Each structure stands twice: as C-alpha cells, then as structure tokens.
N, CA, C and O atoms as CSV, one atom per row, in Angstrom:
chain,resi,resn,atom,element,x,y,z
A,1,MET,N,N,39.901,5.482,-38.747
A,1,MET,CA,C,39.734,6.809,-38.078
A,1,MET,C,C,38.953,7.768,-38.934
A,1,MET,O,O,38.138,8.539,-38.426
A,2,ASP,N,N,39.189,7.731,-40.218
A,2,ASP,CA,C,38.424,8.631,-41.091
A,2,ASP,C,C,36.874,8.343,-41.066
A,2,ASP,O,O,36.043,9.245,-41.175
A,3,MET,N,N,36.567,7.062,-40.920
A,3,MET,CA,C,35.183,6.645,-40.880
A,3,MET,C,C,34.554,7.217,-39.599
A,3,MET,O,O,33.416,7.682,-39.654
A,4,LEU,N,N,35.212,7.203,-38.508
A,4,LEU,CA,C,34.723,7.743,-37.209
A,4,LEU,C,C,34.507,9.288,-37.317
A,4,LEU,O,O,33.513,9.856,-36.863
A,5,VAL,N,N,35.522,9.902,-37.954
A,5,VAL,CA,C,35.320,11.349,-38.177
A,5,VAL,C,C,34.191,11.681,-39.082
A,5,VAL,O,O,33.533,12.709,-38.927
A,6,ALA,N,N,33.963,10.823,-40.024
A,6,ALA,CA,C,32.762,11.026,-40.937
A,6,ALA,C,C,31.436,10.739,-40.244
A,6,ALA,O,O,30.400,11.308,-40.587
A,7,LEU,N,N,31.491,9.857,-39.278
A,7,LEU,CA,C,30.190,9.490,-38.535
A,7,LEU,C,C,29.931,10.452,-37.394
A,7,LEU,O,O,28.821,10.487,-36.864
A,8,TYR,N,N,30.914,11.225,-37.006
A,8,TYR,CA,C,30.845,12.056,-35.844
A,8,TYR,C,C,29.525,12.950,-35.833
A,8,TYR,O,O,28.841,12.925,-34.810
A,9,PRO,N,N,29.141,13.710,-36.874
A,9,PRO,CA,C,27.898,14.478,-36.870
A,9,PRO,C,C,26.671,13.606,-36.627
A,9,PRO,O,O,25.766,14.006,-35.895
A,10,THR,N,N,26.630,12.391,-37.246
A,10,THR,CA,C,25.497,11.544,-37.091
A,10,THR,C,C,25.368,11.054,-35.729
A,10,THR,O,O,24.279,11.064,-35.153
A,11,LEU,N,N,26.509,10.596,-35.153
A,11,LEU,CA,C,26.545,10.108,-33.745
A,11,LEU,C,C,26.196,11.223,-32.717
A,11,LEU,O,O,25.597,10.959,-31.674
A,12,LYS,N,N,26.574,12.419,-33.036
A,12,LYS,CA,C,26.291,13.567,-32.171
A,12,LYS,C,C,24.774,13.795,-32.149
A,12,LYS,O,O,24.184,14.055,-31.100
A,13,ALA,N,N,24.161,13.690,-33.329
A,13,ALA,CA,C,22.706,13.886,-33.423
A,13,ALA,C,C,21.895,12.764,-32.726
A,13,ALA,O,O,20.877,12.982,-32.070
A,14,LEU,N,N,22.459,11.507,-32.937
A,14,LEU,CA,C,21.794,10.352,-32.248
A,14,LEU,C,C,21.890,10.440,-30.753
A,14,LEU,O,O,20.959,10.015,-30.069
A,15,TRP,N,N,22.997,10.985,-30.186
A,15,TRP,CA,C,23.146,11.141,-28.774
A,15,TRP,C,C,22.099,12.079,-28.253
A,15,TRP,O,O,21.548,11.841,-27.178
A,16,VAL,N,N,21.810,13.101,-28.946
A,16,VAL,CA,C,20.700,14.051,-28.557
A,16,VAL,C,C,19.405,13.418,-28.553
A,16,VAL,O,O,18.637,13.571,-27.603
A,17,VAL,N,N,19.107,12.688,-29.598
A,17,VAL,CA,C,17.837,11.953,-29.723
A,17,VAL,C,C,17.709,10.932,-28.668
A,17,VAL,O,O,16.620,10.817,-28.106
A,18,CYS,N,N,18.729,10.155,-28.327
A,18,CYS,CA,C,18.673,9.124,-27.268
A,18,CYS,C,C,18.433,9.793,-25.926
A,18,CYS,O,O,17.610,9.323,-25.140
A,19,PHE,N,N,19.149,10.898,-25.648
A,19,PHE,CA,C,19.029,11.597,-24.346
A,19,PHE,C,C,17.591,12.139,-24.232
A,19,PHE,O,O,17.010,12.095,-23.148
A,20,LEU,N,N,17.023,12.636,-25.309
A,20,LEU,CA,C,15.662,13.183,-25.299
A,20,LEU,C,C,14.699,12.022,-24.962
A,20,LEU,O,O,13.820,12.192,-24.117
A,21,LEU,N,N,14.852,10.815,-25.623
A,21,LEU,CA,C,13.922,9.734,-25.397
A,21,LEU,C,C,14.028,9.244,-23.933
A,21,LEU,O,O,13.013,8.933,-23.309
A,22,VAL,N,N,15.208,9.182,-23.417
A,22,VAL,CA,C,15.383,8.737,-21.979
A,22,VAL,C,C,14.722,9.759,-21.081
A,22,VAL,O,O,14.008,9.390,-20.149
A,23,PHE,N,N,14.942,11.011,-21.336
A,23,PHE,CA,C,14.378,12.066,-20.570
A,23,PHE,C,C,12.793,12.004,-20.574
A,23,PHE,O,O,12.166,12.074,-19.517
A,24,LEU,N,N,12.232,11.883,-21.687
A,24,LEU,CA,C,10.809,11.783,-21.862
A,24,LEU,C,C,10.217,10.479,-21.198
A,24,LEU,O,O,9.131,10.486,-20.618
A,25,ALA,N,N,10.971,9.419,-21.321
A,25,ALA,CA,C,10.543,8.142,-20.530
A,25,ALA,C,C,10.577,8.349,-19.099
A,25,ALA,O,O,9.660,7.884,-18.423
A,26,MET,N,N,11.576,9.027,-18.520
A,26,MET,CA,C,11.646,9.256,-17.102
A,26,MET,C,C,10.494,10.234,-16.648
A,26,MET,O,O,9.866,10.055,-15.605
A,27,LEU,N,N,10.283,11.207,-17.452
A,27,LEU,CA,C,9.227,12.166,-17.185
A,27,LEU,C,C,7.878,11.490,-17.178
A,27,LEU,O,O,7.057,11.777,-16.306
A,28,TRP,N,N,7.621,10.602,-18.119
A,28,TRP,CA,C,6.387,9.852,-18.215
A,28,TRP,C,C,6.228,8.985,-16.977
A,28,TRP,O,O,5.145,8.909,-16.398
A,29,LEU,N,N,7.335,8.318,-16.565
A,29,LEU,CA,C,7.207,7.415,-15.410
A,29,LEU,C,C,6.868,8.226,-14.103
A,29,LEU,O,O,6.119,7.762,-13.243
A,30,VAL,N,N,7.412,9.359,-14.011
A,30,VAL,CA,C,7.217,10.169,-12.792
A,30,VAL,C,C,5.869,10.871,-12.750
A,30,VAL,O,O,5.229,10.959,-11.702
A,31,MET,N,N,5.454,11.364,-13.894
A,31,MET,CA,C,4.231,12.169,-13.947
A,31,MET,C,C,2.932,11.418,-14.206
A,31,MET,O,O,1.883,12.056,-14.290
A,32,ARG,N,N,2.951,10.144,-14.330
A,32,ARG,CA,C,1.737,9.424,-14.655
A,32,ARG,C,C,0.749,9.491,-13.456
A,32,ARG,O,O,1.190,9.483,-12.307
A,33,PRO,N,N,-0.529,9.553,-13.703
A,33,PRO,CA,C,-1.518,9.714,-12.566
A,33,PRO,C,C,-1.468,8.672,-11.505
A,33,PRO,O,O,-1.838,8.941,-10.362
A,34,SER,N,N,-1.039,7.527,-11.824
A,34,SER,CA,C,-1.062,6.418,-10.804
A,34,SER,C,C,0.005,6.684,-9.745
A,34,SER,O,O,-0.056,6.059,-8.686
A,35,ARG,N,N,0.941,7.536,-9.952
A,35,ARG,CA,C,1.965,7.875,-8.918
A,35,ARG,C,C,1.608,9.025,-8.054
A,35,ARG,O,O,2.355,9.364,-7.136
A,36,LYS,N,N,0.416,9.684,-8.327
A,36,LYS,CA,C,0.103,10.914,-7.581
A,36,LYS,C,C,0.008,10.730,-6.089
A,36,LYS,O,O,0.434,11.597,-5.327
A,37,ARG,N,N,-0.545,9.609,-5.660
A,37,ARG,CA,C,-0.712,9.350,-4.228
A,37,ARG,C,C,0.633,9.181,-3.633
A,37,ARG,O,O,0.868,9.688,-2.537
A,38,ASP,N,N,1.550,8.494,-4.284
A,38,ASP,CA,C,2.920,8.269,-3.681
A,38,ASP,C,C,3.606,9.604,-3.465
A,38,ASP,O,O,4.224,9.811,-2.421
A,39,PHE,N,N,3.516,10.510,-4.419
A,39,PHE,CA,C,4.192,11.776,-4.280
A,39,PHE,C,C,3.537,12.716,-3.358
A,39,PHE,O,O,4.214,13.574,-2.793
A,40,GLU,N,N,2.217,12.616,-3.155
A,40,GLU,CA,C,1.517,13.439,-2.107
A,40,GLU,C,C,2.001,12.898,-0.719
A,40,GLU,O,O,2.286,13.694,0.177
A,41,ARG,N,N,2.087,11.634,-0.554
A,41,ARG,CA,C,2.538,11.105,0.745
A,41,ARG,C,C,4.011,11.500,1.014
A,41,ARG,O,O,4.366,11.899,2.123
A,42,ALA,N,N,4.847,11.377,-0.020
A,42,ALA,CA,C,6.263,11.731,0.180
A,42,ALA,C,C,6.375,13.289,0.385
A,42,ALA,O,O,7.315,13.720,1.053
A,43,GLY,N,N,5.523,14.083,-0.119
A,43,GLY,CA,C,5.550,15.521,0.119
A,43,GLY,C,C,5.197,15.896,1.536
A,43,GLY,O,O,5.593,16.963,2.005
A,44,LEU,N,N,4.453,15.039,2.240
A,44,LEU,CA,C,4.116,15.250,3.666
A,44,LEU,C,C,5.193,14.897,4.686
A,44,LEU,O,O,5.126,15.266,5.859
A,45,ILE,N,N,6.193,14.165,4.184
A,45,ILE,CA,C,7.248,13.666,5.146
A,45,ILE,C,C,7.847,14.832,5.961
A,45,ILE,O,O,7.933,14.703,7.182
A,46,PRO,N,N,8.251,15.925,5.376
A,46,PRO,CA,C,8.832,16.970,6.156
A,46,PRO,C,C,7.921,17.600,7.260
A,46,PRO,O,O,8.365,18.166,8.259
A,47,LEU,N,N,6.626,17.440,6.972
A,47,LEU,CA,C,5.679,18.048,7.924
A,47,LEU,C,C,5.268,17.136,9.099
A,47,LEU,O,O,4.575,17.576,10.016
A,48,LEU,N,N,5.686,15.906,9.063
A,48,LEU,CA,C,5.328,14.910,10.102
A,48,LEU,C,C,6.182,15.235,11.331
A,48,LEU,O,O,7.332,15.651,11.189
A,49,ASP,N,N,5.632,15.051,12.529
A,49,ASP,CA,C,6.398,15.210,13.751
A,49,ASP,C,C,7.175,13.991,13.987
A,49,ASP,O,O,6.705,12.884,13.725
A,50,ASP,N,N,8.394,14.163,14.494
A,50,ASP,CA,C,9.165,13.037,14.954
A,50,ASP,C,C,8.570,12.429,16.205
A,50,ASP,O,O,7.801,13.075,16.917
A,51,ARG,N,N,8.924,11.193,16.467
A,51,ARG,CA,C,8.445,10.598,17.754
A,51,ARG,C,C,9.026,11.385,18.909
A,51,ARG,O,O,10.214,11.706,18.920
A,52,PRO,N,N,8.181,11.694,19.883
A,52,PRO,CA,C,8.696,12.411,21.027
A,52,PRO,C,C,9.668,11.624,21.823
A,52,PRO,O,O,9.452,10.432,22.043
A,53,GLU,N,N,10.743,12.235,22.272
A,53,GLU,CA,C,11.711,11.555,23.157
A,53,GLU,C,C,11.258,11.399,24.539
A,53,GLU,O,O,10.509,12.225,25.059
A,54,ALA,N,N,11.687,10.375,25.139
A,54,ALA,CA,C,11.275,10.115,26.559
A,54,ALA,C,C,11.975,11.218,27.440
A,54,ALA,O,O,13.124,11.574,27.178
A,55,PRO,N,N,11.298,11.723,28.437
A,55,PRO,CA,C,11.906,12.728,29.241
A,55,PRO,C,C,13.116,12.093,30.044
A,55,PRO,O,O,13.066,10.967,30.538
A,56,ARG,N,N,14.161,12.904,30.116
A,56,ARG,CA,C,15.366,12.422,30.777
A,56,ARG,C,C,15.260,12.648,32.259
A,56,ARG,O,O,14.691,13.632,32.733
A,57,ASP,N,N,15.844,11.679,32.995
A,57,ASP,CA,C,15.870,11.792,34.383
A,57,ASP,C,C,17.094,12.583,34.833
A,57,ASP,O,O,18.207,12.079,34.676
A,58,PRO,N,N,16.962,13.767,35.371
A,58,PRO,CA,C,18.173,14.583,35.714
A,58,PRO,C,C,19.143,13.830,36.661
A,58,PRO,O,O,20.340,14.112,36.615
A,59,SER,N,N,18.698,12.916,37.489
A,59,SER,CA,C,19.523,12.241,38.426
A,59,SER,C,C,20.445,11.211,37.739
A,59,SER,O,O,21.439,10.765,38.311
A,60,SER,N,N,20.069,10.843,36.463
A,60,SER,CA,C,20.892,9.865,35.751
A,60,SER,C,C,21.998,10.565,34.848
A,60,SER,O,O,22.804,9.899,34.198
A,61,ALA,N,N,21.982,11.916,34.853
A,61,ALA,CA,C,22.953,12.682,34.011
A,61,ALA,C,C,24.329,12.564,34.682
A,61,ALA,O,O,24.420,12.474,35.907
A,62,PRO,N,N,25.365,12.563,33.895
A,62,PRO,CA,C,26.719,12.553,34.529
A,62,PRO,C,C,26.957,13.824,35.222
A,62,PRO,O,O,26.417,14.846,34.800
A,63,PRO,N,N,27.790,13.846,36.346
A,63,PRO,CA,C,28.119,15.000,37.057
A,63,PRO,C,C,28.888,15.988,36.225
A,63,PRO,O,O,29.773,15.641,35.444
A,64,ARG,N,N,28.509,17.253,36.428
A,64,ARG,CA,C,29.092,18.380,35.693
A,64,ARG,C,C,30.352,18.749,36.420
A,64,ARG,O,O,30.454,18.665,37.644
A,65,ASP,N,N,31.347,19.179,35.589
A,65,ASP,CA,C,32.638,19.579,36.114
A,65,ASP,C,C,32.423,21.091,36.657
A,65,ASP,O,O,31.934,21.942,35.914
A,66,PRO,N,N,32.789,21.371,37.920
A,66,PRO,CA,C,32.515,22.778,38.319
A,66,PRO,C,C,33.400,23.802,37.693
A,66,PRO,O,O,33.139,24.993,37.858
A,67,ALA,N,N,34.398,23.436,37.008
A,67,ALA,CA,C,35.371,24.389,36.341
A,67,ALA,C,C,34.738,25.168,35.352
A,67,ALA,O,O,35.384,25.997,34.710
C-alpha cells in the first residue's frame, strides 16, 4: 500500500499525459484533410428535404366521432 501511495503522483501525471495523447490522436483523425468531404456531406443532412408523403385519400380515413 505504501508503494501505491508513493506512486500516486507519478500515476496521476501519466494519466494526464495518456489522456492528452488520446485526445490529440482523436483530433488528428477527425481533422485530417481526407475527411473534409465526409464532414461536408454530413453537414448537409439537416438541410435535405424528406421524401414527400403520398397524398392521403380522405375516403379511406376512419369515421370521426361526432361527439
């Protein structure tokens, strides 16, 4: 247990370094120029129109309750 307590500051610093390396690797994977087209296409998804629905035939609707 004393050894773990003695290693705590070192492990704490290593955790920060590992987290930073993982973050930088993720950032590099996302921001590389070869992914630009994919992100531009994904950015247009909210602007695309949905497929139009077929018009409903009013005669096929269930009868409404007069109440």
